[in-house]
C-alpha positions in Angstrom: -93.4 115.8 -142.7 -95.6 115.6 -145.5 -95.8 117.7 -148.8 -98.9 118.5 -150.4 -99.6 117.4 -153.7 -99.6 120.9 -155.6 -95.9 121.5 -154.2 -94.8 118.3 -155.0 -96.1 119.0 -159.1 -95.3 122.6 -159.3 -92.2 123.3 -157.0 -91.8 126.3 -154.7 -88.1 127.6 -155.5 -88.5 131.5 -155.3 -86.5 131.8 -158.6 -88.1 128.9 -160.6 -88.8 130.7 -163.5 -85.7 132.7 -163.8 -83.8 130.9 -166.1 -81.8 131.3 -169.6 -81.9 129.6 -172.8 -78.3 129.9 -174.1 -74.6 131.1 -172.9 -71.6 132.4 -174.6 -69.4 129.3 -173.7 -65.7 129.5 -172.5 -63.6 132.3 -173.7 -60.4 131.4 -175.9 -59.6 128.7 -178.0 -58.8 125.1 -177.9 -54.5 124.6 -178.8 -55.3 122.9 -181.9 -53.2 122.5 -185.0 -54.0 121.5 -188.4 -52.1 118.3 -187.8 -54.1 117.3 -184.7 -57.8 117.9 -186.8 -56.5 115.7 -189.6 -55.0 113.0 -187.1 -56.8 112.7 -183.9 -60.0 110.9 -183.3 -63.1 112.8 -182.8 -63.7 111.6 -179.3 -60.3 113.2 -178.4 -61.5 116.4 -179.9 -64.4 116.2 -178.5 -63.2 115.4 -175.1 -61.2 119.1 -175.2 -64.6 120.5 -175.8 -66.0 118.7 -172.4 -62.8 119.8 -170.6 -62.9 123.7 -171.5 -66.8 123.4 -171.3 -66.2 122.4 -167.4 -64.2 125.7 -166.8 -60.8 124.6 -167.3 -58.3 126.8 -169.2 -58.1 125.8 -172.4 -54.6 127.0 -172.8 -53.6 124.1 -170.4 -55.7 121.2 -172.2 -52.4 119.4 -174.1 -51.0 118.7 -170.2 -50.6 115.1 -169.5 -53.8 113.5 -168.5 -54.2 111.6 -165.3 -56.9 109.8 -163.6 -57.8 109.7 -160.0 -60.1 106.8 -159.3 -61.4 106.8 -155.5 -64.0 104.9 -153.6 -65.7 108.5 -152.0 -68.9 107.9 -150.8 -71.2 110.7 -149.0 -71.5 114.1 -149.3 -69.4 116.1 -146.6 -69.3 119.8 -146.5 -66.0 121.7 -146.5 -66.3 122.1 -143.1 -66.7 118.1 -142.5 -70.7 118.4 -141.4 -72.2 115.5 -143.4 -75.1 116.6 -146.0 -75.8 112.9 -147.1 -74.0 110.1 -145.1 -71.5 107.9 -146.8 -71.7 103.7 -145.7 -68.7 104.2 -143.8 -66.0 106.4 -142.4 -63.5 104.3 -144.8 -65.1 106.4 -147.9 -66.4 109.2 -146.2 -62.8 111.7 -146.2 -61.1 110.2 -149.1 -62.1 113.2 -151.3 -59.4 115.2 -149.7 -57.1 112.7 -150.6 -58.5 113.2 -154.3 -58.4 117.0 -154.1 -54.8 117.3 -152.9 -53.6 114.9 -155.5 -55.5 116.6 -158.3 -54.0 120.2 -156.9 -50.4 118.9 -156.7 -50.6 117.1 -160.3 -51.7 121.0 -161.1 -49.2 122.4 -159.7 -46.8 120.0 -162.0 -48.9 120.7 -164.8 -50.5 117.9 -165.3 -53.9 117.6 -166.2 -56.2 115.9 -163.4 -59.3 113.8 -163.6 -61.5 112.3 -161.0 -63.7 109.4 -161.2 -65.6 107.6 -158.2 -66.7 103.8 -158.0 -67.8 103.8 -154.3 -67.9 100.8 -151.9 -70.2 99.2 -149.1 -69.6 98.6 -145.8 -68.9 95.2 -144.6 -69.6 95.9 -140.8 -72.8 97.5 -142.0 -73.6 94.4 -144.2 -72.9 91.8 -141.2 -76.2 89.5 -140.4 -78.1 91.1 -143.3 -78.5 89.8 -147.0 -76.2 92.9 -148.0 -73.3 90.6 -147.3 -74.6 88.4 -150.2 -73.5 91.1 -152.4 -69.8 92.0 -150.9 -67.1 89.9 -152.3 -69.1 89.8 -155.6 -68.9 93.4 -155.1 -65.4 93.5 -155.3 -65.1 92.0 -158.9 -67.8 94.5 -160.0 -66.2 97.5 -159.0 -62.5 95.9 -160.3 -64.6 96.0 -163.8 -66.0 99.1 -163.6 -62.6 100.7 -162.6 -61.0 99.1 -165.4 -63.6 100.7 -167.5 -63.4 103.9 -166.2 -59.5 104.0 -167.0 -60.3 102.7 -170.4 -63.0 105.5 -171.0 -60.4 107.8 -170.3 -58.2 106.7 -173.5 -56.0 109.8 -173.5 -54.7 109.2 -169.6 -51.2 109.0 -169.0 -51.5 107.7 -165.4 -53.6 106.6 -162.5 -53.7 107.2 -158.9 -56.0 105.0 -156.9 -57.8 106.3 -153.6 -59.7 103.9 -151.5 -59.5 102.3 -147.7 -61.9 99.5 -147.0 -62.7 95.9 -147.4 -63.7 95.5 -151.1 -62.8 98.8 -152.5 -59.1 98.7 -152.0 -58.7 95.1 -153.3 -60.8 96.2 -156.4 -58.5 99.0 -157.0 -55.4 97.3 -156.7 -56.8 94.9 -159.1 -57.7 97.7 -161.3 -54.3 99.0 -161.1 -52.5 95.6 -161.5 -54.3 95.1 -164.6 -52.8 98.3 -166.0 -49.6 96.8 -167.0 -48.3 99.8 -169.6 -49.4 102.3 -167.3 -47.6 104.4 -164.4 -49.9 104.1 -161.3 -50.1 104.7 -157.7 -52.5 103.8 -155.1 -53.0 106.3 -152.0 -54.4 104.5 -148.7 -57.1 105.8 -147.4 -55.9 105.2 -144.0 -57.6 104.7 -140.3 -60.1 105.8 -137.8 -58.6 106.6 -134.3 -59.8 105.0 -131.5 -62.1 106.5 -128.9 -60.3 107.7 -125.6 -62.4 105.9 -123.9 -64.7 103.2 -125.3 -64.5 100.2 -127.4 -63.2 99.7 -130.7 -65.1 99.3 -134.0 -64.6 95.5 -133.9 -65.5 94.5 -130.3 -69.0 97.4 -130.8 -70.1 95.0 -133.3 -71.1 92.3 -130.2 -73.2 94.6 -128.2 -76.2 92.7 -129.6 -74.9 89.1 -128.4 -73.4 90.6 -124.8 -76.3 92.3 -124.0 -78.4 88.9 -125.1 -76.6 87.1 -122.4 -76.9 90.0 -119.8 -72.8 90.9 -120.0 -73.7 94.5 -120.7 -76.8 96.5 -119.9 -78.8 98.8 -122.4 -77.1 101.9 -121.6 -73.7 100.6 -122.1 -74.5 99.1 -125.2 -76.0 102.8 -126.4 -73.1 104.7 -125.1 -70.3 102.2 -126.5 -72.0 102.3 -130.2 -72.1 105.6 -130.3 -68.5 106.7 -129.3 -66.4 103.8 -131.0 -64.9 105.8 -134.0 -62.7 108.4 -132.4 -62.4 110.3 -136.1 -64.4 110.6 -138.9 -62.9 109.2 -141.4 -60.5 106.1 -142.4 -60.9 102.3 -141.7 -61.6 100.4 -138.5 -59.0 100.6 -136.0 -58.0 96.8 -136.3 -55.9 94.6 -138.5 -58.9 93.5 -140.3 -59.7 93.4 -144.2 -59.1 97.1 -144.8 -56.1 97.7 -142.9 -54.4 94.4 -144.4 -54.5 95.6 -147.6 -53.2 99.1 -147.4 -50.6 96.9 -145.6 -50.4 94.6 -148.9 -50.7 97.5 -151.3 -47.9 99.2 -149.8 -45.8 95.6 -149.7 -46.7 95.0 -153.2 -45.1 98.5 -154.2 -48.2 99.8 -155.5 -48.5 102.6 -152.7 -45.2 105.0 -151.6 -43.3 103.4 -148.4 -44.9 104.6 -145.1 -48.4 105.3 -146.3 -50.7 102.1 -145.0 -52.2 102.9 -141.6 -52.0 106.7 -141.3 -54.7 108.5 -139.3 -57.2 109.9 -141.5 -57.9 113.4 -141.6 -54.4 114.6 -140.6 -51.6 116.3 -142.1 -49.4 113.3 -142.5 -52.3 111.5 -144.2 -53.0 114.5 -146.4 -49.3 114.5 -147.3 -49.1 110.9 -148.9 -51.5 112.2 -151.2 -49.1 115.1 -152.2 -46.2 112.8 -152.6 -48.2 109.8 -154.2 -49.2 112.3 -157.2 -45.3 113.6 -157.0 -44.3 109.9 -157.5 -47.1 109.4 -160.4 -45.1 112.3 -161.9 -41.6 111.1 -161.8 -42.9 107.5 -163.0 -44.3 109.2 -165.9 -40.9 110.9 -166.6 -38.8 108.0 -166.4 -41.2 105.7 -168.6 -42.2 103.5 -165.7 -45.1 101.2 -165.5 -47.0 98.9 -163.0 -45.6 96.4 -164.8 -41.9 97.4 -163.4 -43.1 97.3 -160.2 -45.9 94.1 -159.7 -43.1 91.4 -160.1 -43.1 87.8 -158.8 -40.8 89.1 -156.1 -42.8 91.8 -155.3 -46.1 89.2 -154.9 -43.9 87.2 -152.6 -43.1 90.4 -150.4 -46.5 91.0 -150.0 -47.1 87.5 -148.8 -44.4 87.8 -146.3 -45.6 90.8 -144.8 -48.8 89.6 -144.8 -47.6 86.7 -142.4 -45.7 89.0 -140.4 -48.6 91.3 -139.8 -50.9 88.6 -139.0 -53.0 89.9 -141.8 -57.0 89.1 -142.7 -57.6 85.6 -144.1 -59.6 87.7 -147.0 -56.3 88.6 -148.5 -55.9 84.9 -149.3 -58.8 85.6 -151.6 -57.3 89.2 -152.5 -53.7 88.2 -153.4 -54.4 86.0 -156.0 -56.5 88.1 -157.8 -54.4 91.1 -157.7 -51.6 88.4 -159.1 -53.8 87.3 -161.8 -54.9 90.9 -162.9 -51.0 91.3 -163.2 -50.6 88.5 -165.1 -48.6 86.8 -162.2 -48.9 83.3 -161.3 -51.5 83.0 -158.6 -50.3 82.0 -155.3 -51.7 78.2 -154.1 -52.2 76.9 -150.8 -48.7 75.7 -150.7 -47.0 78.6 -151.2 -49.3 80.3 -148.4 -48.1 77.1 -146.0 -44.2 77.7 -147.1 -44.3 81.5 -146.9 -46.5 81.6 -143.1 -44.3 78.6 -141.9 -41.2 80.8 -142.5 -42.2 84.1 -141.6 -42.6 85.1 -137.6 -45.7 87.2 -136.8 -44.0 90.7 -135.6 -46.9 93.1 -135.3 -49.3 93.1 -131.8 -52.4 94.7 -132.8 -56.0 94.4 -132.7 -57.6 91.6 -132.9 -54.5 89.3 -132.6 -52.7 90.4 -129.3 -51.1 89.9 -127.3 -52.0 93.2 -126.1 -53.7 94.3 -128.9 -52.8 98.1 -129.9 -54.8 100.0 -132.7 -53.6 100.4 -136.1 -52.3 104.1 -135.5 -49.7 102.8 -133.6 -48.4 100.7 -136.0 -48.2 103.4 -138.3 -46.5 105.5 -135.4 -44.3 102.2 -134.5 -43.2 102.4 -138.3 -45.8 100.7 -140.3 -44.6 98.5 -143.0 -40.8 99.9 -143.5 -40.7 99.1 -140.1 -41.6 95.3 -140.0 -39.7 95.2 -143.3 -36.5 96.3 -141.4 -36.9 92.9 -139.3 -38.1 90.5 -142.3 -34.8 91.9 -143.9 -32.7 90.9 -141.3 -34.2 87.4 -141.6 -33.4 87.7 -145.6 -37.1 86.9 -146.4 -37.6 89.7 -148.9 -36.4 90.4 -152.3 -35.0 93.8 -151.9 -34.3 94.5 -155.6 -38.1 95.2 -156.4 -39.1 98.6 -157.8 -40.9 101.0 -155.3 -43.3 104.2 -156.7 -40.4 106.4 -155.2 -38.1 105.4 -158.2 -35.6 103.5 -156.0 -35.4 99.7 -154.8 -37.0 98.1 -151.6 -33.7 98.0 -150.7 -32.6 101.3 -151.1 -36.2 102.4 -149.5 -35.0 100.3 -146.3 -31.7 101.9 -146.2 -33.7 105.5 -145.9 -35.9 104.3 -143.6 -33.3 102.8 -141.1 -31.8 106.3 -140.8 -34.6 108.6 -141.3 -35.6 111.8 -138.9 -39.0 110.5 -140.0 -38.9 107.1 -138.7 -37.5 109.0 -135.4 -40.0 111.5 -135.1 -43.0 109.2 -135.5 -41.7 106.4 -133.0 -41.1 108.9 -130.4 -44.4 110.3 -131.2 -45.8 107.0 -130.1 -44.0 107.4 -126.9 -44.7 110.5 -125.9 -48.6 110.6 -126.7 -49.6 107.5 -125.8 -46.9 106.0 -123.3 -46.3 103.0 -125.7 -42.8 101.8 -126.6 -42.9 101.1 -130.4 -40.4 97.7 -130.1 -43.6 96.7 -128.1 -45.9 97.1 -131.1 -43.5 96.1 -134.0 -41.2 93.4 -132.1 -38.2 91.9 -133.2 -38.4 88.4 -133.7 -36.7 87.4 -130.5 -39.2 89.5 -128.3 -42.0 88.0 -130.8 -41.0 84.6 -129.9 -40.5 85.5 -126.4 -44.0 86.8 -126.0 -45.3 83.4 -127.6 -46.5 85.3 -130.9 -46.7 82.4 -133.2 -47.2 82.6 -137.1 -50.2 83.6 -138.4 -52.3 81.2 -140.7 -52.8 77.4 -140.5 -54.6 75.4 -143.3 -56.3 72.4 -142.2 -57.2 69.6 -144.5 -59.4 66.0 -143.4 -62.4 64.4 -144.1 -64.5 67.2 -143.9 -62.1 69.4 -146.1 -60.4 67.6 -148.7 -59.6 71.1 -150.7 -58.5 72.5 -147.5 -59.7 75.1 -145.5 -58.0 77.7 -142.9 -57.9 79.5 -139.8 -55.9 82.3 -138.4 -54.5 80.1 -135.5 -52.8 82.8 -134.1 -55.8 84.1 -133.1 -57.2 81.1 -131.0 -57.4 82.2 -127.1 -54.1 81.0 -125.6 -55.9 79.6 -122.5 -57.8 76.7 -125.0 -54.2 75.8 -126.5 -52.5 72.9 -124.9 -48.9 73.6 -123.7 -47.3 72.2 -126.5 -48.8 74.9 -128.5 -51.4 72.5 -130.2 -54.9 73.4 -129.9 -57.0 70.4 -129.8 -61.1 69.6 -129.9 -63.5 67.0 -130.0 -67.2 67.4 -129.7 -70.5 67.3 -131.2 -72.0 69.2 -134.6 -74.4 71.7 -134.1 -75.3 72.4 -137.6 -77.0 75.7 -139.7 -77.6 76.4 -142.9 -78.0 80.0 -142.3 -76.3 82.6 -140.4 -79.8 83.6 -138.9 -80.2 80.4 -137.5 -76.8 80.2 -136.0 -76.7 83.7 -134.4 -80.0 83.0 -132.7 -78.7 80.0 -131.3 -75.4 81.8 -129.9 -77.6 84.1 -128.5 -79.3 81.4 -126.8 -82.5 82.0 -128.4 -84.6 79.1 -130.0 -84.9 75.5 -129.3 -81.4 74.8 -130.2 -78.5 76.8 -128.2 -74.9 76.6 -128.7 -73.3 75.5 -125.6 -69.4 75.6 -124.5 -68.0 72.1 -126.2 -70.0 72.6 -129.2 -68.7 72.5 -132.8 -71.0 75.3 -134.6 -71.2 74.1 -138.2 -72.5 76.5 -140.8 -72.8 75.6 -144.3 -74.5 76.5 -147.6 -72.7 79.6 -147.2 -70.0 79.6 -149.6 -70.1 81.3 -153.1 -72.8 79.2 -154.4 -74.7 79.4 -151.3 -74.8 82.9 -150.3 -72.1 84.8 -151.9 -69.2 83.3 -149.4 -70.5 85.6 -146.7 -68.4 86.9 -143.4 -69.8 85.7 -140.7 -68.2 88.2 -138.2 -71.4 88.4 -136.1 -71.2 85.0 -134.6 -67.2 84.9 -134.3 -67.1 88.3 -132.7 -70.1 87.2 -130.4 -68.2 83.9 -129.1 -65.4 86.0 -128.7 -66.6 88.4 -125.9 -69.0 85.8 -124.3 -67.2 83.9 -121.4 -67.8 80.2 -122.8 -67.2 81.3 -126.4 -63.8 80.1 -126.6 -65.0 76.6 -125.8 -67.1 76.7 -129.0 -65.3 76.3 -132.6 -66.9 76.9 -135.9 -66.3 75.2 -139.4 -67.9 76.7 -142.4 -67.6 77.0 -146.1 -68.2 81.0 -145.6 -65.3 83.2 -144.8 -64.6 85.4 -141.8 -63.9 89.1 -141.3 -60.5 90.2 -140.9 -61.3 90.9 -136.9 -62.6 87.7 -136.3 -60.7 85.4 -133.9 -61.1 82.4 -132.2 -61.0 78.4 -133.3 -63.0 79.8 -136.6 -62.1 77.5 -139.5 -63.6 78.9 -143.1 -63.2 78.7 -146.6 -64.0 74.6 -146.0 -63.5 72.8 -149.8 -65.6 71.7 -151.6 -68.7 74.0 -150.3 -71.7 72.2 -149.3 -73.5 73.1 -152.7 -70.6 71.9 -154.4 -70.9 68.6 -153.0 -68.7 69.0 -150.3 -68.3 66.3 -147.5 -69.3 69.1 -145.0 -73.1 68.7 -146.5 -73.2 65.4 -145.2 -72.4 66.3 -141.4 -75.5 66.1 -139.1 -76.0 67.1 -135.3 -74.5 65.2 -132.9 -71.6 64.0 -135.3 -68.4 63.9 -133.4 -65.6 66.2 -135.1 -62.2 66.1 -133.9 -60.1 69.1 -134.7 -56.3 69.6 -134.4 -54.5 72.8 -135.0 -50.5 72.9 -134.3 -50.4 76.5 -134.0 -46.2 76.2 -134.0 -45.8 73.8 -137.0 -48.8 75.6 -139.0 -50.5 72.1 -139.5 -53.9 71.0 -138.7 -56.8 68.6 -139.6 -60.7 68.9 -139.1 -62.4 65.2 -139.3 -65.7 63.4 -138.8 -65.1 60.8 -136.5 -68.0 59.0 -135.9 -70.6 59.4 -132.6 -70.4 59.5 -129.1 -71.5 55.6 -129.2 -69.5 54.8 -132.4 -65.8 56.6 -132.5 -64.4 55.7 -135.7 -60.8 56.8 -137.6 -60.8 59.6 -140.0 -60.2 57.2 -142.8 -63.2 55.1 -141.9 -65.1 58.5 -141.1 -64.5 59.3 -144.9 -66.2 56.6 -146.0 -68.8 57.0 -143.8 -69.7 60.3 -145.3 -69.3 59.5 -149.0 -72.0 56.7 -148.3 -74.4 59.0 -146.2 -77.3 60.8 -148.2 -77.5 64.7 -147.4 -80.4 64.7 -145.1 -80.2 68.7 -144.2 -82.1 70.9 -146.6 -79.7 72.2 -148.8 -80.3 74.9 -151.0 -78.9 78.4 -151.7 -80.1 81.2 -149.8 -83.6 82.1 -151.2 -82.4 85.8 -150.9 -79.5 85.2 -153.0 -79.6 87.9 -156.0 -79.0 86.6 -159.2 -76.1 88.8 -160.0 -74.2 87.2 -156.9 -75.6 83.8 -158.4 -73.8 84.8 -162.2 -70.3 86.0 -160.2 -70.3 82.6 -158.2 -70.9 80.4 -161.5 -68.1 82.2 -163.1 -65.4 82.4 -160.5 -66.2 78.7 -160.0 -65.0 78.2 -163.5 -62.4 80.5 -162.7 -60.5 78.5 -160.1 -62.9 78.8 -157.2 -62.2 80.4 -154.3 -58.6 79.4 -153.7 -57.5 80.9 -157.0 -59.1 84.5 -155.8 -62.6 84.2 -157.0 -61.4 85.9 -160.2 -63.0 85.8 -163.8 -60.5 83.6 -166.3 -62.3 84.5 -169.1 -60.5 81.9 -171.1 -61.4 79.0 -168.5 -65.4 80.8 -168.4 -65.2 80.4 -172.4 -63.7 76.9 -172.4 -66.4 75.6 -169.9 -69.2 77.4 -172.0 -68.2 76.4 -175.6 -65.4 73.9 -174.9 -67.7 71.0 -175.9 -69.1 72.7 -179.2 -66.0 72.8 -180.6 
């Protein structure tokens, strides 16, 4: 529909010229006294004027002020109808949580404020230039959230409300930085799976499956339409969004049994009510984030991450949260140690073996249920404090005997016909079903600084009987994801085939902002021959990625990493011991001339770079700046943070 110029310039509202030029202002008086006028800064006094101007009863303006900080997106009508869409279901309904928390604060005679820092959707960004802003956005959002917290200088506490891949890690970073404030996070919950249809992870592969004739157009259209069984919440699999919720609870930043609640339902809303109550109690008790976020809490989060089989993206986010909390950042050896000693206990998408949706994990008992098993293995630090005002040990004592636990676990059996002990397993049962631990950190002449693979998600049919994945194959080298996905789809001259090792370089922080490459890994998962292809990249993976996918290769290609020297046809050897969690990725010559890894390292060192290596031409300047700042601050293995002291030394050290 086109509008004529006259209408655009003049307007058409029937009451256009009905307006007023002054108003009486709110009735009543600000609750001031002489001392306040003498001592308070003008900003606090003007803030009271603004509060009255927005309609709050001026007699209540001396209440404790609480900031509710959310990632809400879109415009949602009261009946749930979309007026303007958000970027994703994960921020679509969180305004309801904010409202419930605010009303509960009001009932407890606090003065609620609300602010918003919305977040993008990594699923929506896959395969597009938007992915170049994804990881960098996390830092931006954390910075803005911290600025908003500081910009309300009279706040007595903060409630964070967030759900998804970048918004929730950003919220955890911002909350972790509030060392001397009471704070709590309300996880935004999960989307229901469709009654009949595909989950939000599998449905992202309809293009690749159609290209190979695996599905027809009608199936693609129908499955693509119905994948979200409800309007709000993070995806139904244990990707980065769901893993972040689990980690928030495991850190003690969220109340027990709030991660992975089904969005929009009473139990989900109740989490906001209880979180507001918990914050009021924290204020009264004088407890702050510093009392909760301790080295022991960090340990517990890493253990729970391993037990769930969580997204490898948390290897970037947990160190960043630790950094903001003033804690020592975990390094590769810490991750390796914890993953070796912690069994995987949760059967959830995308890891399997069955692959239950996340709402079933919540009904089976969620984080507290997993922690019961970890407690029996003596893997947890039970003296840490929780937002409930009691220690983790006391929380688990309550959970074990609680009616809440019994009713939700029974509900899973009654509604879905699923035994909760088949979703969250005992260590013995998990071992019997071949559920290996989560993450392995391969090294070798391709990745001298290390790399990462979710080894538990390698297709079991390509793992040898001794639990070791072994692959020797020719490299097919790409420097853009667009070229790589075309080759996976069988388009163009260079087709990826069974037996190949797909090398995707120049996609680390300096090349593309360290994009996710889920469209590649997901396509390979759902193509019949895809399990016979391995991926090696200096990029990262979506939390729902599966297969022999090795990412975070360091140094990245544009930081002079050996991966930059690889060429088409190079022979690459991959060995991943899924039981011992050890692995290697090495260049071992060519089909005509095999060499050992040591000789391969020497060949790579002598080689000139023959590929055309450069940052993506679409890389935004803001992301380039982020990449340089995080590289000076410890890089990807340091959590991609802004270490101001390290940056200052890098910029000014030579001039001092």
